[in-house]
Structure formats: structure tokens, C-alpha cells
Backbone as a chain_set.jsonl record, in Angstrom:
{"seq": "MALHKLLLEDFDEESFLLVAIRCTLEDYRIAYLLNKQLRIGLRRKHQNLDYKYTSASYSIYEWENKNQEVIWNLVSNICKKEEDALSSSGSLFSSQQKIIRTHNLIPEYKKANYLLKVENENYQISEKSLIDNIQKIPQVVTAYSIDINQLKSKDNLIFN", "coords": {"N": [[-18.129, 23.221, -38.764], [-18.152, 20.732, -36.373], [-16.58, 20.47, -33.255], [-15.054, 18.024, -31.225], [-14.263, 17.678, -28.001], [-12.011, 16.057, -25.926], [-11.633, 15.295, -22.591], [-9.129, 14.883, -20.101], [-10.021, 13.801, -17.746], [-11.985, 12.058, -18.558], [-10.763, 9.656, -19.081], [-9.637, 8.949, -16.752], [-10.652, 7.178, -14.853], [-10.738, 5.38, -11.912], [-10.174, 2.012, -11.252], [-10.028, 0.287, -9.004], [-10.02, -1.234, -5.746], [-9.207, -0.138, -2.47], [-7.901, -1.116, 0.524], [-7.155, -0.472, 3.837], [-5.071, -1.918, 6.271], [-4.616, -2.588, 9.636], [-2.276, -3.976, 11.684], [0.128, -5.827, 13.639], [1.759, -7.677, 12.519], [4.424, -9.335, 10.698], [5.229, -8.803, 7.208], [5.235, -11.138, 5.565], [3.744, -12.88, 7.107], [1.162, -11.728, 7.365], [0.478, -11.8, 4.688], [0.34, -14.561, 4.272], [-1.829, -15.202, 5.992], [-3.899, -13.703, 4.807], [-4.011, -14.966, 2.316], [-4.955, -17.467, 3.119], [-7.43, -16.826, 4.369], [-8.88, -15.351, 2.412], [-8.722, -16.94, 0.233], [-6.782, -16.595, -1.827], [-3.728, -16.067, -3.731], [-1.277, -14.637, -2.899], [2.047, -13.68, -3.592], [5.438, -12.957, -2.851], [7.0, -10.264, -4.479], [9.928, -10.042, -6.515], [11.376, -7.711, -6.323], [11.39, -4.934, -4.131], [9.191, -2.08, -3.662], [10.75, 0.762, -4.522], [11.486, 3.999, -3.646], [13.287, 6.552, -4.658], [13.398, 9.26, -4.039], [12.657, 9.516, -1.388], [14.208, 7.687, -0.232], [13.077, 5.277, 0.541], [11.811, 1.959, 0.981], [9.457, -0.467, 0.187], [7.832, -3.48, 0.981], [6.272, -5.766, -1.259], [3.563, -7.759, -2.349], [2.013, -9.905, -4.739], [-0.743, -11.123, -6.665], [-2.17, -12.488, -9.498], [-5.263, -13.096, -10.714], [-6.109, -14.753, -13.319], [-8.419, -15.822, -14.445], [-10.59, -14.276, -13.558], [-9.653, -11.81, -14.15], [-8.369, -10.12, -12.225], [-6.17, -8.293, -10.212], [-4.33, -8.587, -7.337], [-2.722, -6.776, -4.821], [-0.585, -6.57, -2.089], [0.857, -4.3, -0.051], [3.352, -2.896, 2.024], [2.833, -0.127, 4.165], [4.5, 1.279, 5.713], [7.821, 2.283, 6.191], [10.806, 1.982, 7.825], [13.775, 3.649, 8.392], [17.176, 3.841, 9.312], [18.951, 6.692, 10.01], [21.477, 9.285, 9.878], [21.6, 11.609, 12.508], [20.949, 15.102, 12.57], [23.37, 17.352, 13.64], [24.558, 20.132, 15.52], [27.16, 22.286, 14.405], [28.661, 23.691, 16.153], [29.136, 22.389, 18.516], [30.798, 21.206, 21.454], [31.625, 18.59, 21.731], [31.978, 15.94, 19.471], [29.682, 13.762, 18.175], [28.29, 10.988, 16.622], [25.053, 10.45, 16.075], [22.361, 8.25, 15.603], [19.14, 8.171, 14.144], [15.822, 6.86, 13.876], [13.904, 7.07, 11.129], [10.622, 7.369, 9.927], [8.881, 6.492, 7.038], [6.038, 6.842, 4.946], [4.063, 5.155, 2.546], [1.517, 5.979, 1.747], [0.937, 8.891, 2.958], [-1.324, 10.092, 4.101], [-2.613, 8.171, 5.543], [-1.227, 7.214, 7.991], [-1.402, 5.426, 10.1], [-2.091, 2.988, 9.079], [-0.793, -0.176, 8.527], [-0.544, -1.891, 6.364], [-1.529, -2.006, 2.895], [-4.103, -3.128, 0.877], [-4.572, -3.602, -2.375], [-6.918, -3.974, -4.889], [-7.25, -4.584, -8.112], [-9.718, -4.403, -10.395], [-10.971, -4.935, -13.39], [-13.322, -5.864, -14.795], [-14.606, -7.6, -13.093], [-16.702, -7.673, -10.318], [-16.212, -6.951, -6.963], [-17.328, -7.41, -3.706], [-16.957, -4.91, -1.524], [-17.583, -4.642, 1.173], [-17.9, -7.327, 2.08], [-15.309, -8.208, 1.626], [-13.794, -6.655, 3.455], [-15.004, -7.516, 5.819], [-14.195, -10.226, 5.825], [-11.423, -9.929, 6.061], [-11.283, -8.787, 8.588], [-11.948, -10.941, 10.123], [-9.659, -12.282, 10.65], [-7.777, -13.032, 13.405], [-5.446, -11.625, 14.248], [-5.554, -9.176, 13.037], [-6.07, -5.836, 13.68], [-7.789, -3.828, 12.71], [-9.587, -3.213, 9.643], [-10.22, -1.177, 6.89], [-11.95, 0.688, 4.349], [-10.523, 2.782, 1.833], [-11.129, 5.825, 0.321], [-10.313, 6.325, -2.859], [-10.549, 8.5, -4.493], [-10.205, 10.686, -2.905], [-7.58, 10.704, -2.192], [-4.415, 12.22, -2.025], [-1.965, 11.256, -2.639], [-2.182, 9.175, -4.521], [-0.749, 8.452, -6.719], [1.397, 7.016, -5.834], [0.502, 4.473, -5.755], [0.76, 3.207, -8.132], [2.032, 0.481, -9.44], [3.083, -0.936, -11.569]], "CA": [[-17.587, 21.931, -38.395], [-18.265, 20.527, -34.932], [-15.383, 19.978, -32.574], [-15.293, 17.15, -30.079], [-13.162, 17.889, -27.069], [-11.849, 14.995, -24.942], [-10.982, 15.729, -21.373], [-8.312, 13.871, -19.475], [-10.819, 13.163, -16.706], [-12.793, 11.007, -19.161], [-9.996, 8.417, -19.085], [-8.974, 8.841, -15.46], [-11.478, 6.439, -13.907], [-10.003, 4.404, -11.119], [-10.896, 0.746, -11.207], [-9.489, -0.594, -7.979], [-10.402, -1.044, -4.351], [-8.056, 0.02, -1.599], [-8.253, -1.427, 1.909], [-6.077, -0.288, 4.809], [-5.047, -2.972, 7.284], [-3.792, -2.312, 10.813], [-1.863, -5.151, 12.456], [1.546, -5.757, 13.985], [2.419, -8.845, 11.94], [5.382, -9.161, 9.615], [4.556, -8.823, 5.909], [5.027, -12.498, 5.072], [2.721, -13.533, 7.931], [-0.161, -11.198, 6.977], [0.209, -12.315, 3.34], [-0.098, -15.95, 4.449], [-3.173, -15.22, 6.582], [-4.831, -13.214, 3.783], [-4.163, -16.056, 1.343], [-5.776, -18.509, 3.716], [-8.78, -16.331, 4.654], [-9.561, -14.879, 1.202], [-8.496, -17.942, -0.819], [-6.023, -15.977, -2.916], [-2.365, -16.604, -3.801], [-0.263, -13.58, -2.88], [3.445, -14.098, -3.578], [6.367, -11.833, -2.734], [7.661, -9.882, -5.718], [11.379, -10.125, -6.375], [11.906, -6.393, -5.972], [10.545, -4.052, -3.329], [8.915, -0.767, -4.234], [11.799, 1.681, -4.079], [11.289, 5.403, -3.986], [14.594, 7.188, -4.464], [13.291, 10.611, -3.484], [12.561, 9.443, 0.078], [15.072, 6.575, 0.181], [12.215, 4.321, 1.227], [11.578, 0.711, 0.285], [8.255, -1.107, 0.726], [7.643, -4.842, 0.494], [5.047, -5.888, -2.059], [3.111, -9.097, -2.724], [1.064, -9.786, -5.853], [-1.384, -12.304, -7.23], [-3.034, -12.179, -10.631], [-6.279, -14.101, -10.995], [-6.325, -14.593, -14.764], [-9.794, -16.194, -14.789], [-11.491, -13.16, -13.283], [-8.937, -10.585, -14.528], [-8.211, -9.321, -11.012], [-4.809, -8.272, -9.678], [-4.287, -8.28, -5.918], [-1.419, -6.341, -4.326], [-0.441, -6.233, -0.678], [2.083, -3.511, 0.073], [3.509, -2.285, 3.344], [2.655, 1.322, 4.131], [5.479, 1.878, 6.608], [9.225, 1.938, 5.995], [11.64, 2.615, 8.85], [15.173, 3.717, 7.981], [18.097, 4.446, 10.265], [19.668, 7.781, 9.358], [22.286, 10.118, 10.749], [20.896, 12.754, 13.067], [21.597, 16.388, 12.342], [23.956, 17.909, 14.858], [25.078, 21.476, 15.295], [28.603, 22.264, 14.195], [29.321, 24.429, 17.212], [29.157, 21.656, 19.772], [32.124, 20.945, 22.0], [31.945, 17.19, 21.493], [31.379, 15.427, 18.238], [29.142, 12.409, 18.316], [27.391, 10.601, 15.541], [23.858, 9.801, 16.574], [21.456, 7.712, 14.583], [17.718, 8.222, 14.447], [15.0, 6.037, 12.989], [12.912, 7.905, 10.451], [9.526, 6.587, 9.359], [8.313, 6.969, 5.774], [4.777, 6.179, 4.606], [3.71, 5.126, 1.125], [0.356, 6.871, 1.698], [1.086, 9.681, 4.188], [-2.61, 10.449, 4.684], [-3.042, 7.055, 6.394], [0.001, 6.807, 8.675], [-1.645, 4.342, 11.062], [-2.276, 1.733, 8.351], [0.464, -0.9, 8.338], [-0.541, -2.489, 5.034], [-2.579, -1.618, 1.962], [-4.501, -4.18, -0.056], [-5.116, -2.99, -3.595], [-7.555, -4.975, -5.743], [-7.559, -4.003, -9.418], [-10.749, -5.23, -11.023], [-11.479, -4.303, -14.602], [-14.701, -6.253, -15.09], [-15.144, -8.415, -12.01], [-17.154, -6.873, -9.178], [-15.909, -7.522, -5.655], [-18.051, -6.734, -2.636], [-16.003, -4.282, -0.617], [-17.997, -4.932, 2.547], [-17.569, -8.718, 2.421], [-13.854, -8.285, 1.648], [-13.346, -6.097, 4.734], [-15.482, -8.429, 6.868], [-13.331, -11.407, 5.824], [-10.108, -9.539, 6.587], [-11.421, -8.561, 10.022], [-12.082, -12.233, 10.798], [-8.314, -12.726, 11.032], [-7.643, -12.563, 14.793], [-4.309, -10.726, 14.455], [-5.836, -7.885, 12.412], [-6.738, -4.908, 14.595], [-8.921, -3.3, 11.943], [-9.443, -3.039, 8.2], [-11.22, -0.214, 6.437], [-11.849, 1.114, 2.964], [-9.977, 4.109, 1.567], [-11.697, 6.455, -0.87], [-9.163, 6.682, -3.691], [-10.765, 9.809, -5.116], [-9.798, 11.705, -1.946], [-6.152, 10.566, -1.913], [-3.491, 13.133, -2.707], [-0.771, 10.5, -3.033], [-2.569, 7.922, -5.182], [0.273, 8.08, -7.715], [2.28, 6.035, -5.207], [-0.134, 3.164, -5.875], [1.009, 2.682, -9.466], [3.104, -0.471, -9.186], [3.62, -1.529, -12.806]], "C": [[-17.608, 21.81, -36.867], [-16.968, 19.949, -34.378], [-15.79, 19.09, -31.404], [-14.056, 17.214, -29.191], [-13.143, 16.75, -26.044], [-11.098, 15.549, -23.737], [-10.205, 14.57, -20.769], [-9.088, 13.129, -18.396], [-11.687, 12.035, -17.253], [-12.094, 9.649, -19.089], [-9.385, 8.105, -17.723], [-9.832, 8.132, -14.425], [-10.643, 5.392, -13.207], [-10.826, 3.123, -11.058], [-10.22, -0.204, -10.216], [-10.037, -0.231, -6.61], [-9.128, -0.902, -3.539], [-8.518, -0.159, -0.158], [-7.013, -1.242, 2.769], [-6.202, -1.359, 5.877], [-4.102, -2.55, 8.402], [-3.549, -3.613, 11.552], [-0.365, -5.038, 12.709], [2.345, -6.928, 13.425], [3.476, -8.442, 10.916], [4.648, -9.339, 8.283], [4.287, -10.236, 5.403], [3.906, -13.211, 5.831], [1.32, -13.039, 7.555], [-0.513, -11.668, 5.566], [-0.29, -13.758, 3.415], [-1.533, -16.012, 4.972], [-4.234, -14.702, 5.605], [-5.07, -14.284, 2.724], [-5.119, -17.117, 1.863], [-7.227, -18.057, 3.878], [-9.552, -15.987, 3.375], [-9.46, -15.857, 0.035], [-7.868, -17.308, -2.06], [-4.598, -16.525, -2.865], [-1.3, -15.534, -3.865], [1.138, -14.174, -2.784], [4.334, -12.845, -3.549], [6.989, -11.547, -4.089], [9.168, -9.857, -5.466], [11.984, -8.795, -5.921], [10.9, -5.626, -5.137], [10.19, -2.812, -4.137], [9.958, 0.188, -3.674], [11.484, 3.073, -4.573], [12.557, 6.149, -3.636], [14.477, 8.551, -3.782], [13.107, 10.61, -1.969], [13.475, 8.362, 0.633], [14.286, 5.529, 0.959], [11.976, 3.105, 0.334], [10.43, -0.021, 0.97], [8.116, -2.503, 0.133], [6.304, -4.933, -0.232], [4.823, -7.356, -2.433], [2.068, -8.932, -3.818], [0.497, -11.154, -6.214], [-2.3, -11.849, -8.341], [-3.963, -13.355, -10.878], [-6.671, -13.924, -12.459], [-7.751, -14.932, -15.186], [-10.741, -15.018, -14.636], [-10.876, -11.807, -13.616], [-8.842, -9.609, -13.361], [-6.764, -9.428, -10.562], [-4.877, -7.791, -8.235], [-2.866, -7.867, -5.551], [-1.519, -6.045, -2.841], [0.891, -5.524, -0.548], [2.154, -2.921, 1.473], [3.402, -0.77, 3.183], [3.735, 2.031, 4.941], [6.872, 1.36, 6.275], [10.023, 2.7, 7.046], [13.093, 2.503, 8.415], [15.998, 4.371, 9.078], [18.941, 5.473, 9.509], [20.502, 8.535, 10.377], [21.465, 11.3, 11.231], [21.671, 14.024, 12.746], [22.142, 16.901, 13.662], [24.527, 19.277, 14.542], [26.597, 21.42, 15.198], [29.354, 22.959, 15.317], [29.4, 23.683, 18.52], [30.597, 21.349, 20.176], [32.575, 19.518, 21.709], [31.277, 16.741, 20.208], [30.913, 13.995, 18.479], [28.175, 12.161, 17.172], [26.21, 9.856, 16.145], [23.006, 9.359, 15.402], [20.025, 7.875, 15.071], [16.991, 7.3, 13.469], [13.891, 6.922, 12.44], [11.878, 6.999, 9.789], [8.993, 7.272, 8.109], [7.034, 6.18, 5.509], [4.537, 6.261, 3.109], [2.53, 6.052, 0.874], [0.378, 7.685, 2.993], [-0.235, 10.068, 4.844], [-3.111, 9.391, 5.663], [-1.817, 6.458, 7.093], [-0.199, 5.618, 9.604], [-1.871, 2.998, 10.379], [-0.92, 1.079, 8.117], [0.59, -1.449, 6.92], [-1.703, -1.965, 4.213], [-2.844, -2.791, 1.026], [-5.199, -3.503, -1.227], [-5.651, -4.103, -4.488], [-7.972, -4.283, -7.028], [-8.535, -4.918, -10.132], [-11.327, -4.483, -12.212], [-12.963, -4.598, -14.807], [-15.387, -6.958, -13.926], [-15.499, -7.524, -10.825], [-16.907, -7.613, -7.871], [-16.674, -6.719, -4.612], [-17.045, -6.22, -1.613], [-16.313, -4.617, 0.84], [-17.63, -6.357, 2.944], [-16.05, -8.922, 2.463], [-13.315, -7.796, 2.994], [-13.781, -6.991, 5.891], [-14.603, -9.681, 6.968], [-11.942, -11.09, 6.371], [-10.184, -9.369, 8.102], [-11.653, -9.845, 10.807], [-10.73, -12.812, 11.204], [-8.036, -12.173, 12.425], [-6.52, -11.548, 15.014], [-4.52, -9.34, 13.842], [-6.609, -7.018, 13.399], [-7.976, -4.337, 13.919], [-8.561, -3.257, 10.459], [-10.555, -2.098, 7.755], [-10.914, 0.224, 5.016], [-11.281, 2.529, 2.879], [-10.596, 4.619, 0.277], [-10.553, 6.977, -1.728], [-9.326, 8.036, -4.376], [-10.341, 10.957, -4.203], [-8.293, 11.687, -1.656], [-5.327, 11.576, -2.71], [-2.297, 12.364, -3.276], [-1.117, 9.188, -3.739], [-1.614, 7.531, -6.302], [1.263, 7.079, -7.16], [1.74, 4.624, -5.335], [-0.019, 2.58, -7.274], [2.241, 1.783, -9.354], [3.756, -0.998, -10.457], [4.25, -0.494, -13.683]], "O": [[-17.13, 22.699, -36.163], [-16.356, 19.059, -34.968], [-16.751, 19.378, -30.69], [-12.954, 16.846, -29.598], [-14.144, 16.506, -25.37], [-10.056, 16.191, -23.873], [-10.59, 13.41, -20.916], [-8.836, 11.948, -18.156], [-12.087, 11.147, -16.501], [-12.754, 8.611, -19.041], [-8.691, 7.1, -17.568], [-9.752, 8.45, -13.239], [-9.93, 4.616, -13.843], [-12.036, 3.162, -10.837], [-9.888, -1.341, -10.549], [-10.453, 0.899, -6.352], [-8.094, -1.476, -3.881], [-9.405, 0.549, 0.319], [-5.951, -1.787, 2.468], [-7.303, -1.67, 6.333], [-2.947, -2.202, 8.16], [-4.488, -4.275, 11.993], [0.323, -4.246, 12.066], [3.49, -7.143, 13.823], [3.426, -7.353, 10.345], [3.579, -9.949, 8.233], [3.212, -10.501, 4.864], [3.202, -14.047, 5.264], [0.393, -13.841, 7.439], [-1.684, -11.912, 5.276], [-1.225, -14.134, 2.709], [-2.354, -16.777, 4.465], [-5.352, -15.216, 5.583], [-6.203, -14.486, 2.286], [-5.984, -17.602, 1.134], [-8.151, -18.808, 3.564], [-10.739, -16.294, 3.264], [-10.042, -15.629, -1.025], [-8.356, -17.465, -3.18], [-4.3, -17.373, -2.024], [-0.495, -15.522, -4.795], [1.379, -15.073, -1.979], [4.009, -11.819, -4.147], [7.452, -12.46, -4.773], [9.615, -9.672, -4.335], [12.992, -8.774, -5.215], [9.699, -5.665, -5.404], [10.806, -2.528, -5.165], [10.026, 0.389, -2.461], [11.248, 3.296, -5.761], [12.867, 6.354, -2.463], [15.367, 8.946, -3.029], [13.38, 11.624, -1.326], [13.511, 8.144, 1.844], [14.789, 4.963, 1.93], [11.942, 3.207, -0.893], [10.429, -0.178, 2.191], [8.265, -2.688, -1.075], [5.335, -4.267, 0.133], [5.754, -8.083, -2.781], [1.325, -7.951, -3.834], [1.159, -12.185, -6.087], [-3.109, -10.94, -8.16], [-3.525, -14.458, -11.204], [-7.47, -13.049, -12.794], [-8.245, -14.392, -16.175], [-11.598, -14.79, -15.489], [-11.501, -10.77, -13.395], [-9.185, -8.433, -13.485], [-6.195, -10.519, -10.532], [-5.414, -6.721, -7.949], [-1.909, -8.541, -5.931], [-2.432, -5.35, -2.395], [1.935, -6.08, -0.892], [1.142, -2.5, 2.035], [3.835, -0.211, 2.176], [3.869, 3.252, 4.862], [7.078, 0.159, 6.101], [9.924, 3.923, 7.143], [13.584, 1.416, 8.109], [15.563, 5.343, 9.696], [19.565, 5.155, 8.496], [20.27, 8.441, 11.582], [20.728, 11.915, 10.461], [22.899, 14.012, 12.662], [21.451, 16.882, 14.68], [24.934, 19.541, 13.41], [27.235, 20.59, 15.845], [30.573, 22.824, 15.416], [29.704, 24.286, 19.549], [31.489, 21.249, 19.333], [33.756, 19.267, 21.471], [30.146, 17.125, 19.909], [31.676, 13.142, 18.933], [27.361, 13.013, 16.815], [26.365, 8.751, 16.666], [22.946, 10.012, 14.36], [19.739, 7.735, 16.26], [17.487, 7.005, 12.381], [13.059, 7.447, 13.18], [12.222, 5.992, 9.17], [8.693, 8.466, 8.115], [6.959, 4.99, 5.814], [4.774, 7.294, 2.482], [2.53, 6.82, -0.088], [-0.113, 7.217, 4.02], [-0.258, 10.348, 6.042], [-3.944, 9.686, 6.52], [-1.425, 5.326, 6.811], [0.748, 4.876, 9.866], [-1.845, 1.963, 11.046], [-0.007, 1.703, 7.576], [1.678, -1.473, 6.344], [-2.724, -1.537, 4.752], [-1.918, -3.369, 0.457], [-6.27, -2.914, -1.082], [-4.937, -5.054, -4.806], [-8.92, -3.497, -7.045], [-8.217, -6.067, -10.436], [-12.077, -3.52, -12.055], [-13.766, -3.679, -14.972], [-16.61, -6.911, -13.796], [-14.683, -6.714, -10.384], [-17.336, -8.754, -7.697], [-16.664, -5.488, -4.637], [-16.374, -6.994, -0.931], [-15.405, -4.847, 1.639], [-17.101, -6.574, 4.034], [-15.56, -9.726, 3.256], [-12.471, -8.455, 3.601], [-13.02, -7.202, 6.835], [-14.302, -10.142, 8.069], [-11.353, -11.911, 7.074], [-9.263, -9.758, 8.82], [-11.564, -9.84, 12.035], [-10.669, -13.734, 12.017], [-8.057, -10.957, 12.612], [-6.638, -10.69, 15.888], [-3.74, -8.425, 14.106], [-7.665, -7.411, 13.893], [-9.071, -4.358, 14.481], [-7.389, -3.265, 10.083], [-11.696, -2.219, 8.2], [-9.779, 0.143, 4.547], [-11.531, 3.364, 3.749], [-10.587, 3.926, -0.741], [-9.898, 7.955, -1.369], [-8.34, 8.646, -4.791], [-10.14, 12.077, -4.671], [-7.789, 12.561, -0.951], [-5.525, 11.754, -3.911], [-1.697, 12.774, -4.269], [-0.412, 8.194, -3.569], [-1.661, 6.4, -6.787], [1.908, 6.36, -7.924], [2.457, 3.665, -5.049], [-0.641, 1.56, -7.57], [3.359, 2.271, -9.192], [4.893, -1.467, -10.408], [4.75, -0.82, -14.76]]}, "num_chains": 1, "name": "protein.A"}
């Protein structure tokens, strides 16, 4: 009797594009400019992405194009939190100091301010033309593609 062995890698094909965006704009402003430039309809989700293990929260925008079965997500890659600084217990004076700690959704790309994830099951999107259109926005410093097969933290990109 012949055995057929299924490997987990057979079902682990990624079907999304990931573009890193560097700019100093607020999240709502870059979402507006992307909507205008790419002719999409990103809208702020009611809840941020919250990761309890790092106490970090990231803003997220989403648009689902039902005609082409494409889901667009814009998520911030940087979260800054004010935390208490560690102080030694043997000090003469006690003072509570605060520090600002930075958390990244994708730590491998710390310089990227935002990530644009395009989930496309059947519809093919030209990655080059997408990046070229994003770079036409004057406030965007740069936009570049991220190879998702090389990411160690791609589990952070599961939003649903």
C-alpha cells in the first residue's frame, strides 16, 4: 500500500506583497495620500494591533477590494511607549525617571515607519509599479519591497 505524505510546507505558501515605507507623516496622513495615489480606500480599523508581550500597539488601516479579492493593510511599524527607567536601589536619592522605549512590529526593518501588506489570492499586482506609485508621493522618503520568505517575524503580519 502506497503512502502519501503531506508536508506542512506544501500549504505554507505566502500570497501577499509587503512594502516598507519610510516617511515622517502621521498614520492618517499617509493613509490619505496612499488612497489618493493608488486609488484605494484604506480606512482605520476600530482596534489597534495590540501585542501584550511587548505592551506595544500599532495603528492599522484596511481596505478590502471585493471585486478583485485583494485586501490592503497599512500598519505602523513603530510604537513608542513611555516607561519607568530602571534605577539602582542603592542610590542616595530616589527619583522616578521615564524613558521612551521603541518597539517595532518587524524588528528586522527598524527604519521602516509603515508596512503596506497586499494580500492577493488570484489578482496579480505589479510590485514595481506599486512601489513606483508610492514613491511619487512627495512626503515619502523611500519605499521598498520586503522578501517575506526571509522574515523571521512574519507571524506578526497575521492580522485576522
